[in-house]
All heavy atoms as TSV, in Angstrom:
chain	resi	resn	atom	element	x	y	z
A	1	GLY	N	N	27.037	76.634	-33.890
A	1	GLY	CA	C	26.735	77.821	-33.200
A	1	GLY	C	C	25.336	77.928	-32.672
A	1	GLY	O	O	24.539	77.046	-33.045
A	2	LYS	N	N	25.081	78.772	-31.785
A	2	LYS	CA	C	23.720	78.920	-31.177
A	2	LYS	C	C	22.767	79.622	-32.193
A	2	LYS	O	O	23.240	80.594	-32.793
A	2	LYS	CB	C	23.785	79.800	-29.894
A	2	LYS	CG	C	24.679	79.011	-28.758
A	2	LYS	CD	C	23.868	78.204	-28.025
A	2	LYS	CE	C	24.606	77.547	-26.860
A	2	LYS	NZ	N	23.873	76.430	-26.293
A	3	THR	N	N	21.533	79.176	-32.299
A	3	THR	CA	C	20.567	79.818	-33.080
A	3	THR	C	C	19.969	80.991	-32.208
A	3	THR	O	O	20.152	81.029	-31.027
A	3	THR	CB	C	19.583	78.919	-33.592
A	3	THR	OG1	O	18.866	78.371	-32.492
A	3	THR	CG2	C	20.129	77.783	-34.443
A	4	MET	N	N	19.210	81.720	-32.831
A	4	MET	CA	C	18.424	82.783	-32.190
A	4	MET	C	C	17.633	82.266	-31.118
A	4	MET	O	O	17.519	82.861	-30.032
A	4	MET	CB	C	17.599	83.648	-33.092
A	4	MET	CG	C	18.486	84.645	-33.979
A	4	MET	SD	S	19.312	85.894	-33.034
A	4	MET	CE	C	17.766	86.849	-32.401
A	5	ALA	N	N	16.936	81.126	-31.349
A	5	ALA	CA	C	16.045	80.612	-30.400
A	5	ALA	C	C	16.669	80.056	-29.079
A	5	ALA	O	O	16.003	80.048	-28.054
A	5	ALA	CB	C	15.321	79.375	-31.126
A	6	THR	N	N	18.019	79.848	-29.101
A	6	THR	CA	C	18.630	79.504	-27.853
A	6	THR	C	C	19.193	80.474	-27.106
A	6	THR	O	O	19.976	80.374	-26.143
A	6	THR	CB	C	19.673	78.285	-28.215
A	6	THR	OG1	O	20.683	78.821	-29.113
A	6	THR	CG2	C	18.994	77.114	-28.712
A	7	GLU	N	N	18.994	81.809	-27.489
A	7	GLU	CA	C	19.425	82.951	-26.788
A	7	GLU	C	C	18.582	83.042	-25.674
A	7	GLU	O	O	17.274	83.370	-25.778
A	7	GLU	CB	C	19.416	84.239	-27.758
A	7	GLU	CG	C	20.813	84.801	-28.057
A	7	GLU	CD	C	20.748	85.944	-28.789
A	7	GLU	OE1	O	20.124	86.934	-28.331
A	7	GLU	OE2	O	21.261	85.904	-29.917
A	8	LEU	N	N	19.071	83.041	-24.425
A	8	LEU	CA	C	18.140	83.148	-23.175
A	8	LEU	C	C	18.019	84.467	-22.749
A	8	LEU	O	O	19.007	85.239	-22.555
A	8	LEU	CB	C	18.794	82.252	-22.116
A	8	LEU	CG	C	18.858	80.785	-22.439
A	8	LEU	CD1	C	19.548	79.965	-21.382
A	8	LEU	CD2	C	17.391	80.229	-22.733
A	9	LYS	N	N	16.869	85.028	-22.519
A	9	LYS	CA	C	16.545	86.245	-22.061
A	9	LYS	C	C	16.728	86.205	-20.477
A	9	LYS	O	O	16.842	85.121	-19.962
A	9	LYS	CB	C	15.117	86.653	-22.334
A	9	LYS	CG	C	14.903	86.743	-23.952
A	9	LYS	CD	C	13.522	87.179	-24.113
A	9	LYS	CE	C	13.222	87.313	-25.602
A	9	LYS	NZ	N	11.817	87.636	-25.990
A	10	PRO	N	N	16.875	87.489	-20.007
A	10	PRO	CA	C	17.066	87.491	-18.396
A	10	PRO	C	C	15.900	86.924	-17.741
A	10	PRO	O	O	14.813	86.827	-18.301
A	10	PRO	CB	C	17.161	88.932	-18.109
A	10	PRO	CG	C	17.696	89.626	-19.343
A	10	PRO	CD	C	17.025	88.699	-20.492
A	11	CYS	N	N	16.100	86.447	-16.455
A	11	CYS	CA	C	14.902	85.911	-15.726
A	11	CYS	C	C	13.809	86.765	-15.580
A	11	CYS	O	O	14.050	87.950	-15.291
A	11	CYS	CB	C	15.523	85.482	-14.361
A	11	CYS	SG	S	14.241	84.834	-13.342
A	12	PRO	N	N	12.507	86.309	-15.847
A	12	PRO	CA	C	11.357	87.201	-15.697
A	12	PRO	C	C	11.064	87.639	-14.319
A	12	PRO	O	O	10.456	88.589	-14.029
A	12	PRO	CB	C	10.225	86.416	-16.289
A	12	PRO	CG	C	10.668	84.957	-16.096
A	12	PRO	CD	C	12.177	85.016	-16.236
A	13	PHE	N	N	11.628	86.916	-13.314
A	13	PHE	CA	C	11.417	87.175	-11.968
A	13	PHE	C	C	12.327	88.028	-11.222
A	13	PHE	O	O	12.062	88.945	-10.492
A	13	PHE	CB	C	11.277	85.911	-11.234
A	13	PHE	CG	C	10.232	84.822	-11.756
A	13	PHE	CD1	C	10.655	83.721	-12.435
A	13	PHE	CD2	C	8.954	85.181	-11.778
A	13	PHE	CE1	C	9.774	82.860	-13.018
A	13	PHE	CE2	C	7.909	84.157	-12.452
A	13	PHE	CZ	C	8.556	83.170	-13.053
A	14	CYS	N	N	13.623	87.799	-11.544
A	14	CYS	CA	C	14.660	88.623	-10.777
A	14	CYS	C	C	15.620	89.290	-11.790
A	14	CYS	O	O	16.444	90.056	-11.320
A	14	CYS	CB	C	15.505	87.602	-9.844
A	14	CYS	SG	S	16.631	86.594	-10.660
A	15	GLY	N	N	15.533	88.913	-13.047
A	15	GLY	CA	C	16.374	89.650	-14.029
A	15	GLY	C	C	17.792	88.969	-14.129
A	15	GLY	O	O	18.731	89.462	-14.822
A	16	GLY	N	N	17.945	87.844	-13.388
A	16	GLY	CA	C	19.246	87.177	-13.385
A	16	GLY	C	C	19.575	86.559	-14.699
A	16	GLY	O	O	18.649	86.203	-15.483
A	17	GLU	N	N	20.722	85.918	-14.751
A	17	GLU	CA	C	21.123	85.173	-15.943
A	17	GLU	C	C	20.690	83.785	-15.913
A	17	GLU	O	O	20.798	83.158	-14.889
A	17	GLU	CB	C	22.734	85.312	-16.013
A	17	GLU	CG	C	23.297	84.688	-17.306
A	17	GLU	CD	C	24.756	84.921	-17.303
A	17	GLU	OE1	O	25.375	85.600	-16.604
A	17	GLU	OE2	O	25.447	83.984	-18.051
A	18	ALA	N	N	20.271	83.317	-17.070
A	18	ALA	CA	C	19.802	82.017	-17.117
A	18	ALA	C	C	20.694	81.090	-17.804
A	18	ALA	O	O	21.494	81.549	-18.614
A	18	ALA	CB	C	18.381	81.983	-17.908
A	19	ALA	N	N	20.670	79.729	-17.592
A	19	ALA	CA	C	21.604	78.848	-18.186
A	19	ALA	C	C	20.816	77.445	-18.511
A	19	ALA	O	O	19.855	77.148	-17.764
A	19	ALA	CB	C	22.808	78.589	-17.345
A	20	PHE	N	N	21.410	76.665	-19.370
A	20	PHE	CA	C	20.766	75.445	-19.690
A	20	PHE	C	C	21.368	74.400	-18.650
A	20	PHE	O	O	22.456	74.388	-18.237
A	20	PHE	CB	C	21.177	74.814	-21.041
A	20	PHE	CG	C	20.578	75.642	-22.220
A	20	PHE	CD1	C	21.360	76.543	-22.950
A	20	PHE	CD2	C	19.266	75.479	-22.425
A	20	PHE	CE1	C	20.807	77.265	-23.993
A	20	PHE	CE2	C	18.651	76.258	-23.462
A	20	PHE	CZ	C	19.398	77.073	-24.277
A	21	GLU	N	N	20.458	73.448	-18.236
A	21	GLU	CA	C	20.775	72.353	-17.372
A	21	GLU	C	C	20.114	71.158	-17.855
A	21	GLU	O	O	19.091	71.244	-18.492
A	21	GLU	CB	C	20.573	72.548	-15.965
A	21	GLU	CG	C	21.387	73.594	-15.252
A	21	GLU	CD	C	21.018	73.798	-13.742
A	21	GLU	OE1	O	20.473	72.846	-13.187
A	21	GLU	OE2	O	21.482	74.747	-13.198
A	22	SER	N	N	20.729	69.955	-17.703
A	22	SER	CA	C	20.113	68.762	-18.153
A	22	SER	C	C	19.968	67.728	-17.028
A	22	SER	O	O	20.926	67.722	-16.100
A	22	SER	CB	C	20.829	68.000	-19.280
A	22	SER	OG	O	20.858	68.866	-20.397
A	23	HIS	N	N	18.799	67.166	-16.791
A	23	HIS	CA	C	18.655	66.103	-15.718
A	23	HIS	C	C	18.088	64.894	-16.284
A	23	HIS	O	O	17.183	64.967	-17.207
A	23	HIS	CB	C	17.701	66.722	-14.659
A	23	HIS	CG	C	18.186	68.034	-14.119
A	23	HIS	ND1	N	19.200	68.060	-13.130
A	23	HIS	CD2	C	17.768	69.161	-14.186
A	23	HIS	CE1	C	19.524	69.400	-12.866
A	23	HIS	NE2	N	18.536	70.104	-13.391
A	24	LEU	N	N	18.535	63.754	-15.837
A	24	LEU	CA	C	18.027	62.470	-16.221
A	24	LEU	C	C	16.784	62.126	-15.402
A	24	LEU	O	O	16.663	62.194	-14.256
A	24	LEU	CB	C	19.047	61.370	-15.980
A	24	LEU	CG	C	18.868	60.023	-16.652
A	24	LEU	CD1	C	19.024	60.283	-18.193
A	24	LEU	CD2	C	20.049	58.999	-16.192
A	25	GLY	N	N	15.656	61.934	-16.246
A	25	GLY	CA	C	14.408	61.668	-15.583
A	25	GLY	C	C	14.201	60.099	-15.065
A	25	GLY	O	O	15.114	59.456	-15.333
A	26	ASP	N	N	13.153	59.938	-14.450
A	26	ASP	CA	C	12.767	58.506	-13.930
A	26	ASP	C	C	12.777	57.674	-15.048
A	26	ASP	O	O	12.939	56.440	-14.906
A	26	ASP	CB	C	11.604	58.545	-13.240
A	26	ASP	CG	C	11.552	59.441	-11.949
A	26	ASP	OD1	O	12.612	59.678	-11.379
A	26	ASP	OD2	O	10.433	59.901	-11.634
A	27	ASP	N	N	12.346	58.168	-16.245
A	27	ASP	CA	C	12.260	57.239	-17.447
A	27	ASP	C	C	13.628	57.149	-18.286
A	27	ASP	O	O	13.515	56.741	-19.437
A	27	ASP	CB	C	11.149	57.841	-18.314
A	27	ASP	CG	C	11.215	59.285	-18.337
A	27	ASP	OD1	O	12.294	59.870	-18.062
A	27	ASP	OD2	O	10.175	59.917	-18.824
A	28	ASP	N	N	14.733	57.583	-17.662
A	28	ASP	CA	C	16.041	57.547	-18.374
A	28	ASP	C	C	16.101	58.345	-19.522
A	28	ASP	O	O	16.917	58.069	-20.365
A	28	ASP	CB	C	16.377	55.938	-18.681
A	28	ASP	CG	C	16.782	55.266	-17.334
A	28	ASP	OD1	O	17.324	55.897	-16.428
A	28	ASP	OD2	O	16.752	53.981	-17.473
A	29	ILE	N	N	15.209	59.322	-19.675
A	29	ILE	CA	C	15.340	60.392	-20.699
A	29	ILE	C	C	16.071	61.561	-20.157
A	29	ILE	O	O	15.797	61.975	-19.021
A	29	ILE	CB	C	13.940	60.673	-21.295
A	29	ILE	CG1	C	13.294	59.501	-21.919
A	29	ILE	CG2	C	14.061	61.841	-22.272
A	29	ILE	CD1	C	11.840	59.728	-22.273
A	30	LEU	N	N	16.947	62.170	-20.974
A	30	LEU	CA	C	17.611	63.337	-20.397
A	30	LEU	C	C	16.790	64.469	-20.807
A	30	LEU	O	O	16.610	64.773	-22.022
A	30	LEU	CB	C	19.013	63.437	-21.160
A	30	LEU	CG	C	20.043	64.412	-20.562
A	30	LEU	CD1	C	20.400	64.038	-19.100
A	30	LEU	CD2	C	21.328	64.440	-21.459
A	31	TRP	N	N	16.369	65.293	-19.855
A	31	TRP	CA	C	15.443	66.379	-20.077
A	31	TRP	C	C	16.406	67.689	-19.959
A	31	TRP	O	O	17.155	67.753	-19.164
A	31	TRP	CB	C	14.414	66.488	-19.106
A	31	TRP	CG	C	13.346	65.332	-19.161
A	31	TRP	CD1	C	13.423	64.214	-18.464
A	31	TRP	CD2	C	12.369	65.086	-20.171
A	31	TRP	NE1	N	12.411	63.273	-18.944
A	31	TRP	CE2	C	11.679	63.912	-19.922
A	31	TRP	CE3	C	11.871	65.843	-21.175
A	31	TRP	CZ2	C	10.701	63.424	-20.708
A	31	TRP	CZ3	C	10.808	65.464	-21.880
A	31	TRP	CH2	C	10.246	64.265	-21.729
A	32	ASP	N	N	16.035	68.624	-20.844
A	32	ASP	CA	C	16.703	69.972	-20.869
A	32	ASP	C	C	15.907	70.965	-20.137
A	32	ASP	O	O	14.623	71.035	-20.312
A	32	ASP	CB	C	17.004	70.354	-22.267
A	32	ASP	CG	C	18.056	69.552	-22.887
A	32	ASP	OD1	O	19.131	69.524	-22.292
A	32	ASP	OD2	O	17.791	68.983	-24.006
A	33	TYR	N	N	16.420	71.811	-19.353
A	33	TYR	CA	C	15.819	72.849	-18.622
A	33	TYR	C	C	16.553	74.106	-18.832
A	33	TYR	O	O	17.740	74.165	-19.156
A	33	TYR	CB	C	15.835	72.559	-17.018
A	33	TYR	CG	C	15.169	71.370	-16.660
A	33	TYR	CD1	C	15.809	70.128	-16.758
A	33	TYR	CD2	C	13.868	71.363	-16.055
A	33	TYR	CE1	C	15.287	68.939	-16.236
A	33	TYR	CE2	C	13.299	70.193	-15.635
A	33	TYR	CZ	C	13.971	68.953	-15.742
A	33	TYR	OH	O	13.278	67.781	-15.343
A	34	VAL	N	N	15.902	75.229	-18.562
A	34	VAL	CA	C	16.470	76.574	-18.382
A	34	VAL	C	C	16.299	76.954	-16.934
A	34	VAL	O	O	15.264	77.002	-16.511
A	34	VAL	CB	C	15.945	77.703	-19.369
A	34	VAL	CG1	C	16.513	79.004	-19.048
A	34	VAL	CG2	C	16.131	77.322	-20.765
A	35	VAL	N	N	17.454	77.299	-16.343
A	35	VAL	CA	C	17.386	77.648	-14.912
A	35	VAL	C	C	18.012	78.971	-14.681
A	35	VAL	O	O	19.169	79.250	-15.087
A	35	VAL	CB	C	18.132	76.526	-14.010
A	35	VAL	CG1	C	17.996	76.853	-12.581
A	35	VAL	CG2	C	17.549	75.164	-14.370
A	36	CYS	N	N	17.399	79.784	-13.981
A	36	CYS	CA	C	18.018	81.104	-13.398
A	36	CYS	C	C	19.052	80.830	-12.474
A	36	CYS	O	O	18.857	80.061	-11.528
A	36	CYS	CB	C	16.890	82.019	-12.797
A	36	CYS	SG	S	17.678	83.512	-12.187
A	37	GLN	N	N	20.240	81.410	-12.760
A	37	GLN	CA	C	21.405	81.199	-11.940
A	37	GLN	C	C	21.393	82.044	-10.536
A	37	GLN	O	O	22.231	81.770	-9.734
A	37	GLN	CB	C	22.700	81.511	-12.704
A	37	GLN	CG	C	22.913	80.733	-13.888
A	37	GLN	CD	C	22.869	79.230	-13.631
A	37	GLN	OE1	O	23.743	78.686	-13.091
A	37	GLN	NE2	N	21.700	78.594	-14.069
A	38	GLN	N	N	20.367	82.924	-10.496
A	38	GLN	CA	C	20.238	83.748	-9.393
A	38	GLN	C	C	19.127	83.315	-8.459
A	38	GLN	O	O	19.368	83.232	-7.176
A	38	GLN	CB	C	19.989	85.158	-9.794
A	38	GLN	CG	C	20.541	86.320	-8.883
A	38	GLN	CD	C	20.630	87.627	-9.598
A	38	GLN	OE1	O	21.406	87.799	-10.458
A	38	GLN	NE2	N	19.703	88.456	-9.252
A	39	CYS	N	N	17.916	83.179	-8.892
A	39	CYS	CA	C	16.777	82.782	-8.026
A	39	CYS	C	C	16.382	81.340	-8.389
A	39	CYS	O	O	15.474	80.800	-7.681
A	39	CYS	CB	C	15.574	83.742	-8.231
A	39	CYS	SG	S	14.672	83.623	-9.784
A	40	PHE	N	N	16.936	80.633	-9.332
A	40	PHE	CA	C	16.655	79.293	-9.620
A	40	PHE	C	C	15.323	78.859	-10.192
A	40	PHE	O	O	14.798	77.811	-9.998
A	40	PHE	CB	C	17.105	78.428	-8.362
A	40	PHE	CG	C	18.500	78.554	-8.035
A	40	PHE	CD1	C	18.876	79.342	-6.960
A	40	PHE	CD2	C	19.595	78.143	-8.932
A	40	PHE	CE1	C	20.150	79.614	-6.615
A	40	PHE	CE2	C	20.927	78.368	-8.501
A	40	PHE	CZ	C	21.191	79.009	-7.472
A	41	ALA	N	N	14.582	79.930	-10.665
A	41	ALA	CA	C	13.347	79.680	-11.401
A	41	ALA	C	C	13.658	78.789	-12.617
A	41	ALA	O	O	14.804	78.931	-13.080
A	41	ALA	CB	C	12.685	80.940	-11.873
A	42	GLN	N	N	12.822	77.835	-13.010
A	42	GLN	CA	C	13.204	77.039	-14.096
A	42	GLN	C	C	12.004	76.640	-14.832
A	42	GLN	O	O	10.854	76.722	-14.417
A	42	GLN	CB	C	13.924	75.856	-13.642
A	42	GLN	CG	C	13.062	74.748	-12.798
A	42	GLN	CD	C	13.972	73.560	-12.447
A	42	GLN	OE1	O	15.032	73.580	-11.969
A	42	GLN	NE2	N	13.379	72.386	-12.667
A	43	THR	N	N	12.239	76.276	-16.051
A	43	THR	CA	C	11.192	75.678	-17.028
A	43	THR	C	C	10.891	74.223	-16.629
A	43	THR	O	O	11.628	73.543	-15.856
A	43	THR	CB	C	11.695	75.668	-18.376
A	43	THR	OG1	O	12.814	74.885	-18.596
A	43	THR	CG2	C	11.993	77.045	-18.896
A	44	ASP	N	N	9.878	73.758	-17.048
A	44	ASP	CA	C	9.654	72.190	-17.137
A	44	ASP	C	C	10.695	71.600	-17.951
A	44	ASP	O	O	11.370	72.173	-18.823
A	44	ASP	CB	C	8.252	71.822	-17.582
A	44	ASP	CG	C	7.131	72.361	-16.529
A	44	ASP	OD1	O	7.395	72.467	-15.395
A	44	ASP	OD2	O	6.051	72.766	-17.151
A	45	GLY	N	N	10.841	70.243	-17.807
A	45	GLY	CA	C	11.826	69.545	-18.667
A	45	GLY	C	C	11.265	69.564	-20.139
A	45	GLY	O	O	10.156	69.361	-20.386
A	46	CYS	N	N	12.166	69.819	-21.009
A	46	CYS	CA	C	11.990	69.781	-22.443
A	46	CYS	C	C	12.925	68.824	-23.109
A	46	CYS	O	O	13.898	68.421	-22.583
A	46	CYS	CB	C	12.067	71.174	-22.967
A	46	CYS	SG	S	11.086	72.547	-22.262
A	47	GLU	N	N	12.317	68.296	-24.278
A	47	GLU	CA	C	13.211	67.299	-25.134
A	47	GLU	C	C	14.494	67.945	-25.641
A	47	GLU	O	O	15.400	67.254	-26.142
A	47	GLU	CB	C	12.353	66.743	-26.067
A	47	GLU	CG	C	11.248	65.861	-25.542
A	47	GLU	CD	C	10.389	65.099	-26.498
A	47	GLU	OE1	O	10.820	65.134	-27.806
A	47	GLU	OE2	O	9.316	64.771	-26.224
A	48	THR	N	N	14.542	69.263	-25.888
A	48	THR	CA	C	15.727	69.884	-26.503
A	48	THR	C	C	15.915	71.220	-25.846
A	48	THR	O	O	15.053	71.824	-25.275
A	48	THR	CB	C	15.486	70.192	-28.037
A	48	THR	OG1	O	14.451	71.127	-28.239
A	48	THR	CG2	C	15.239	68.824	-28.788
A	49	GLU	N	N	17.251	71.618	-25.954
A	49	GLU	CA	C	17.595	72.908	-25.293
A	49	GLU	C	C	16.898	74.068	-26.044
A	49	GLU	O	O	16.362	75.037	-25.385
A	49	GLU	CB	C	19.066	73.110	-25.432
A	49	GLU	CG	C	20.002	72.484	-24.426
A	49	GLU	CD	C	21.404	73.009	-24.484
A	49	GLU	OE1	O	21.833	73.834	-25.339
A	49	GLU	OE2	O	22.182	72.557	-23.473
A	50	GLU	N	N	16.679	73.900	-27.373
A	50	GLU	CA	C	16.066	74.884	-28.135
A	50	GLU	C	C	14.450	74.998	-27.653
A	50	GLU	O	O	14.031	76.108	-27.535
A	50	GLU	CB	C	16.045	74.512	-29.586
A	50	GLU	CG	C	15.530	75.631	-30.493
A	50	GLU	CD	C	15.703	75.382	-31.974
A	50	GLU	OE1	O	15.777	74.215	-32.353
A	50	GLU	OE2	O	15.753	76.322	-32.703
A	51	HIS	N	N	13.940	73.922	-27.395
A	51	HIS	CA	C	12.573	74.003	-26.984
A	51	HIS	C	C	12.447	74.705	-25.496
A	51	HIS	O	O	11.575	75.418	-25.176
A	51	HIS	CB	C	11.975	72.643	-26.915
A	51	HIS	CG	C	10.439	72.621	-26.489
A	51	HIS	ND1	N	9.912	71.716	-25.658
A	51	HIS	CD2	C	9.353	73.335	-26.918
A	51	HIS	CE1	C	8.623	71.965	-25.528
A	51	HIS	NE2	N	8.287	72.966	-26.195
A	52	ALA	N	N	13.436	74.197	-24.697
A	52	ALA	CA	C	13.458	74.847	-23.332
A	52	ALA	C	C	13.702	76.473	-23.400
A	52	ALA	O	O	13.014	77.129	-22.632
A	52	ALA	CB	C	14.561	74.288	-22.497
A	53	ALA	N	N	14.529	76.827	-24.345
A	53	ALA	CA	C	14.745	78.228	-24.529
A	53	ALA	C	C	13.471	78.987	-25.040
A	53	ALA	O	O	13.153	80.032	-24.519
A	53	ALA	CB	C	15.872	78.403	-25.652
A	54	ILE	N	N	12.769	78.321	-25.932
A	54	ILE	CA	C	11.534	78.964	-26.364
A	54	ILE	C	C	10.528	79.125	-25.214
A	54	ILE	O	O	9.847	80.109	-25.036
A	54	ILE	CB	C	10.909	78.097	-27.527
A	54	ILE	CG1	C	11.780	78.166	-28.873
A	54	ILE	CG2	C	9.463	78.531	-27.895
A	54	ILE	CD1	C	11.570	77.159	-29.842
A	55	VAL	N	N	10.327	77.980	-24.403
A	55	VAL	CA	C	9.471	78.080	-23.202
A	55	VAL	C	C	9.901	79.212	-22.358
A	55	VAL	O	O	9.110	79.996	-21.806
A	55	VAL	CB	C	9.440	76.685	-22.558
A	55	VAL	CG1	C	8.609	76.841	-21.155
A	55	VAL	CG2	C	8.817	75.649	-23.410
A	56	TRP	N	N	11.161	79.263	-22.038
A	56	TRP	CA	C	11.675	80.275	-21.130
A	56	TRP	C	C	11.425	81.675	-21.677
A	56	TRP	O	O	10.934	82.576	-20.916
A	56	TRP	CB	C	13.194	79.978	-20.883
A	56	TRP	CG	C	13.933	81.023	-20.043
A	56	TRP	CD1	C	14.589	82.157	-20.601
A	56	TRP	CD2	C	13.886	81.091	-18.692
A	56	TRP	NE1	N	15.038	82.835	-19.529
A	56	TRP	CE2	C	14.663	82.252	-18.306
A	56	TRP	CE3	C	13.451	80.266	-17.621
A	56	TRP	CZ2	C	14.980	82.545	-16.984
A	56	TRP	CZ3	C	13.716	80.553	-16.255
A	56	TRP	CH2	C	14.480	81.708	-15.993
A	57	ASN	N	N	11.824	81.920	-22.875
A	57	ASN	CA	C	11.684	83.192	-23.551
A	57	ASN	C	C	10.187	83.698	-23.694
A	57	ASN	O	O	9.933	84.795	-23.568
A	57	ASN	CB	C	12.405	83.239	-24.799
A	57	ASN	CG	C	13.968	83.137	-24.683
A	57	ASN	OD1	O	14.423	83.479	-23.648
A	57	ASN	ND2	N	14.608	82.767	-25.842
A	58	MET	N	N	9.382	82.692	-23.897
A	58	MET	CA	C	7.884	82.946	-23.948
A	58	MET	C	C	7.358	83.474	-22.705
A	58	MET	O	O	6.580	84.373	-22.578
A	58	MET	CB	C	7.044	81.797	-24.406
A	58	MET	CG	C	7.005	81.654	-26.030
A	58	MET	SD	S	6.072	80.075	-26.462
A	58	MET	CE	C	4.637	80.185	-25.443
A	59	ARG	N	N	7.768	82.797	-21.655
A	59	ARG	CA	C	7.301	83.078	-20.227
A	59	ARG	C	C	7.593	84.462	-19.902
A	59	ARG	O	O	6.781	85.209	-19.233
A	59	ARG	CB	C	8.033	82.127	-19.273
A	59	ARG	CG	C	7.789	82.453	-17.800
A	59	ARG	CD	C	8.659	81.601	-16.915
A	59	ARG	NE	N	7.869	80.194	-16.784
A	59	ARG	CZ	C	8.570	79.271	-16.102
A	59	ARG	NH1	N	9.547	79.512	-15.293
A	59	ARG	NH2	N	7.908	78.121	-16.080
A	60	ILE	N	N	8.777	84.964	-20.349
A	60	ILE	CA	C	9.088	86.411	-20.071
A	60	ILE	C	C	8.197	87.417	-20.745
A	60	ILE	O	O	7.811	88.313	-20.079
A	60	ILE	CB	C	10.578	86.619	-20.621
A	60	ILE	CG1	C	11.525	85.781	-19.638
A	60	ILE	CG2	C	10.864	88.051	-20.697
A	60	ILE	CD1	C	12.908	85.662	-20.192
A	61	THR	N	N	7.814	87.059	-21.938
A	61	THR	CA	C	6.946	88.081	-22.629
A	61	THR	C	C	5.624	88.208	-22.076
A	61	THR	O	O	4.733	89.111	-22.386
A	61	THR	CB	C	6.910	87.925	-24.175
A	61	THR	OG1	O	6.333	86.590	-24.375
A	61	THR	CG2	C	8.292	87.936	-24.676
A	62	GLU	N	N	5.224	87.179	-21.214
A	62	GLU	CA	C	3.802	87.162	-20.739
A	62	GLU	C	C	3.640	87.912	-19.473
A	62	GLU	O	O	2.544	88.004	-18.949
A	62	GLU	CB	C	3.423	85.615	-20.443
A	62	GLU	CG	C	3.233	84.846	-21.708
A	62	GLU	CD	C	3.082	83.467	-21.465
A	62	GLU	OE1	O	2.983	82.955	-20.297
A	62	GLU	OE2	O	2.888	82.625	-22.412
A	63	ASN	N	N	4.671	88.616	-18.951
A	63	ASN	CA	C	4.533	89.413	-17.739
A	63	ASN	C	C	3.944	88.666	-16.621
A	63	ASN	O	O	3.171	89.316	-15.817
A	63	ASN	CB	C	3.729	90.700	-18.077
A	63	ASN	CG	C	4.449	91.558	-19.103
A	63	ASN	OD1	O	5.606	91.701	-19.066
A	63	ASN	ND2	N	3.669	92.209	-19.932
A	64	GLY	N	N	4.406	87.393	-16.403
A	64	GLY	CA	C	3.784	86.727	-15.192
A	64	GLY	C	C	2.479	86.211	-15.299
A	64	GLY	O	O	1.938	85.710	-14.296
A	65	ASN	N	N	1.751	86.372	-16.419
A	65	ASN	CA	C	0.460	85.919	-16.498
A	65	ASN	C	C	0.419	84.400	-16.955
A	65	ASN	O	O	1.251	84.030	-17.737
A	65	ASN	CB	C	-0.411	86.597	-17.565
A	65	ASN	CG	C	-0.577	88.141	-17.180
A	65	ASN	OD1	O	-0.642	88.458	-16.003
A	65	ASN	ND2	N	-0.695	88.962	-18.135
A	66	ASP	N	N	-0.401	83.533	-16.387
A	66	ASP	CA	C	-0.415	82.213	-16.791
A	66	ASP	C	C	-0.941	82.004	-18.193
A	66	ASP	O	O	-2.103	82.447	-18.481
A	66	ASP	CB	C	-1.177	81.239	-15.724
A	66	ASP	CG	C	-0.421	81.247	-14.396
A	66	ASP	OD1	O	0.756	81.419	-14.461
A	66	ASP	OD2	O	-0.999	80.963	-13.381
């Protein structure tokens, strides 16, 4: 089952639904991303879905501040 950490919050930019995606990098490592299905904002590549979710969810609570 999914842990709390992998529960994705709505997109901080448009409020759309987010989903996990994986892409093979140049180094043949499979990177996990969280991507908004509406405006396609996304996280940087992370080593696990859980890490990508944490990055995504943290970004939201920052109210757009870097």
